[in-house]
matplotlib code that plots the C-alpha trace (Angstrom):
import matplotlib.pyplot as plt

x = [99.2, 99.4, 98.0, 95.4, 94.2, 94.0, 91.9, 89.6, 89.1, 88.2, 85.7, 84.1, 83.8, 82.3, 79.7, 78.8, 78.7, 76.8, 75.0, 73.8, 70.4, 69.6, 69.8, 71.5, 70.6, 73.4, 75.6, 75.9, 76.8, 77.6, 80.2, 81.8, 82.0, 83.7, 86.2, 87.1, 87.6, 89.8, 91.8, 92.2, 93.4, 95.9, 97.1, 97.5, 99.4, 101.8, 102.3, 103.2, 105.4, 107.3, 107.7, 109.1, 111.5, 112.7, 113.3, 115.4, 118.0, 118.4, 121.7, 120.9, 124.5, 125.3, 125.0, 122.8, 124.5, 125.0, 123.5, 125.8, 124.3, 126.6, 126.3, 127.4, 130.5, 130.2, 133.0, 133.7]
y = [98.8, 102.5, 104.9, 106.1, 102.5, 101.9, 105.0, 104.0, 100.6, 102.2, 104.6, 101.8, 99.6, 102.4, 103.0, 99.3, 98.9, 102.0, 103.5, 100.6, 99.2, 96.3, 92.5, 90.0, 86.4, 84.6, 87.7, 90.1, 93.5, 95.0, 92.2, 92.8, 96.5, 95.8, 93.4, 96.1, 98.7, 96.3, 95.5, 99.2, 99.9, 97.1, 98.3, 101.9, 100.8, 98.7, 101.5, 104.0, 101.6, 100.5, 104.0, 105.3, 102.3, 103.0, 106.7, 105.8, 104.1, 107.0, 108.7, 112.3, 113.6, 113.0, 116.2, 116.1, 115.8, 119.0, 119.3, 120.4, 121.7, 121.8, 125.1, 126.0, 128.2, 131.5, 131.6, 134.9]
z = [94.8, 94.7, 97.3, 94.8, 94.2, 97.9, 98.4, 95.5, 97.1, 100.4, 98.7, 96.6, 99.7, 101.7, 99.0, 98.8, 102.6, 103.6, 100.6, 98.4, 99.4, 97.1, 97.5, 95.2, 95.7, 97.5, 97.7, 100.7, 99.2, 102.6, 103.4, 100.0, 100.8, 104.2, 102.5, 99.9, 102.6, 104.5, 101.4, 100.6, 104.2, 104.1, 100.7, 101.9, 105.0, 102.9, 100.3, 103.0, 104.8, 101.7, 100.4, 103.7, 103.8, 100.3, 101.2, 104.2, 101.9, 99.5, 99.9, 100.8, 101.0, 97.4, 95.3, 92.3, 89.0, 87.2, 83.8, 81.1, 77.9, 74.9, 73.0, 69.5, 69.5, 67.9, 65.3, 63.5]

ax = plt.figure().add_subplot(projection="3d")
ax.plot(x, y, z, "-o")
ax.set_aspect("equal")
plt.show()
């Protein structure tokens, strides 16, 4: 799950939990909102934790490859 998807889940969950005011038979919309917010929060924490872990293992002392562009020779 990406960070954007996690934030979207948090926003949709907050809308369902705090702004929606209708009843569906057998379904509690507010609880679904809280579940979505919790899932988004867990996803955001995992995304940040895994991306920082991945960055730690990147070799930073290796110089970037130089890019060579082959040009046509001017022959007279």
